[in-house]
C-alpha positions as CSV (number, residue, x, y, z in Angstrom):
1,M,70.1,96.4,84.9
2,A,68.4,97.9,88.0
3,M,70.6,95.8,90.3
4,Q,73.8,97.0,88.6
5,R,72.6,100.6,88.9
6,D,71.7,100.1,92.6
7,A,75.2,98.6,93.2
8,V,76.9,101.6,91.6
9,N,74.8,104.0,93.5
10,K,75.6,102.2,96.8
11,C,79.3,102.3,96.0
12,F,79.1,106.0,95.1
13,Q,77.3,106.8,98.4
14,E,79.9,104.9,100.4
15,H,82.8,106.8,98.7
16,Y,81.3,110.2,98.2
17,P,82.1,111.5,101.7
18,L,85.8,110.8,101.0
19,L,85.7,113.5,98.2
20,R,85.1,116.3,100.7
21,L,88.3,118.2,101.4
22,G,89.9,117.7,104.8
23,N,88.0,114.5,105.5
24,V,90.4,112.0,107.0
25,N,89.4,109.0,109.0
26,S,90.8,108.8,112.5
27,E,93.1,106.0,113.7
28,K,90.5,105.0,116.2
29,S,88.2,103.9,113.4
30,R,91.1,102.3,111.6
31,G,89.9,103.8,108.4
32,T,92.0,104.5,105.3
33,E,93.5,108.0,105.1
34,V,91.9,109.9,102.2
35,V,94.1,110.2,99.1
36,R,94.1,113.6,97.5
37,W,93.1,112.9,93.9
38,G,93.1,116.5,92.9
39,L,95.8,118.5,91.2
40,P,99.4,117.3,91.5
41,R,102.1,119.2,93.3
42,P,102.8,122.6,91.5
43,G,104.8,122.1,88.4
44,R,104.4,118.3,88.4
45,V,102.3,115.9,86.4
46,K,100.8,112.6,87.4
47,C,101.6,109.3,85.6
48,F,99.4,106.3,86.5
49,V,100.8,102.9,85.5
50,D,99.1,99.5,85.7
51,Y,99.4,95.9,84.5
52,A,96.4,93.6,83.8
53,S,96.0,90.1,82.6
54,A,93.3,87.7,81.6
55,N,93.7,84.2,80.4
56,D,96.9,84.2,78.3
57,D,96.8,88.0,77.4
58,S,98.6,90.7,79.4
59,A,98.7,94.4,78.9
60,V,100.2,97.5,80.5
61,M,98.6,101.0,80.5
62,V,99.7,104.5,81.3
63,V,97.6,107.6,81.9
64,I,99.4,111.0,82.2
65,F,97.7,114.0,83.6
66,D,99.1,117.5,83.0
67,E,99.8,120.2,85.6
68,D,96.1,121.3,85.4
69,G,94.8,117.8,86.2
70,L,93.6,117.1,82.6
71,I,94.5,114.0,80.7
72,K,97.6,114.7,78.6
73,C,97.8,111.2,77.0
74,F,97.1,107.6,77.6
75,R,98.4,104.4,76.0
76,A,98.1,100.7,76.4
77,V,100.1,97.9,74.9
78,K,100.1,94.1,75.0
79,V,103.1,92.5,76.7
80,Q,104.5,89.1,77.4
81,V,105.3,88.6,81.0
82,Y,106.0,85.6,83.3
83,Y,104.7,86.8,86.6
84,V,102.7,89.7,88.1
85,L,105.7,91.7,89.4
86,H,107.3,91.4,85.9
87,G,104.1,92.9,84.5
88,E,104.1,95.8,87.0
89,L,107.7,96.5,86.1
90,E,106.8,96.5,82.4
91,A,104.0,99.0,83.2
92,L,106.4,101.3,85.0
93,K,109.0,101.1,82.2
94,F,106.3,101.9,79.7
95,G,105.3,104.9,81.8
96,F,108.9,106.1,82.0
97,C,109.2,105.9,78.2
98,L,105.9,107.6,77.5
99,A,106.6,110.4,80.0
100,W,110.0,110.9,78.5
101,D,108.4,111.3,75.1
102,V,105.5,113.6,75.9
103,V,106.2,115.5,79.2
104,A,108.5,118.5,79.7
105,A,107.9,118.7,83.4
106,D,108.7,116.7,86.5
107,V,106.5,113.5,86.8
108,D,105.1,111.7,89.9
109,F,104.5,108.0,89.1
110,Y,101.7,106.1,90.7
111,S,101.3,102.3,90.9
112,N,98.9,100.1,92.8
113,S,101.5,97.4,93.2
114,L,102.5,97.4,96.8
115,Q,105.5,95.1,96.2
116,L,106.9,97.4,93.5
117,V,106.3,100.6,95.4
118,Q,107.9,99.2,98.6
119,A,110.9,98.0,96.7
120,L,111.4,101.4,95.1
121,V,110.9,103.3,98.3
122,E,113.3,101.1,100.2
123,S,115.8,101.0,97.3
124,Q,115.8,97.2,97.5
125,R,115.2,94.4,95.1
126,P,111.7,92.9,95.5
127,H,111.4,89.3,96.6
């Protein structure tokens, strides 16, 4: 138990400096630019989507934050998919549907799937 607590504390200490406003790593250190996890753009809500699998089970989840940065709703559902990108697409579709049902404002969608995000940004079909 103490080793787990020490590991969590170490990770917290490594990431805590990133929480300070205006802290951006320089290109010389090849660090990752700090992502602003605070409030969304004015009048917009954030919708985080993700896909997860373990053994033969797969699920998608959605978390929607309102304009004030508070959780508006979250849902998860089991899905049957055939490959990872299929799962990520199902997560995004689930996010669209849930946002349509519960949100009356503009929505920014977030995904950790680089392949999906690049395909959407470039308006091209993913490989």
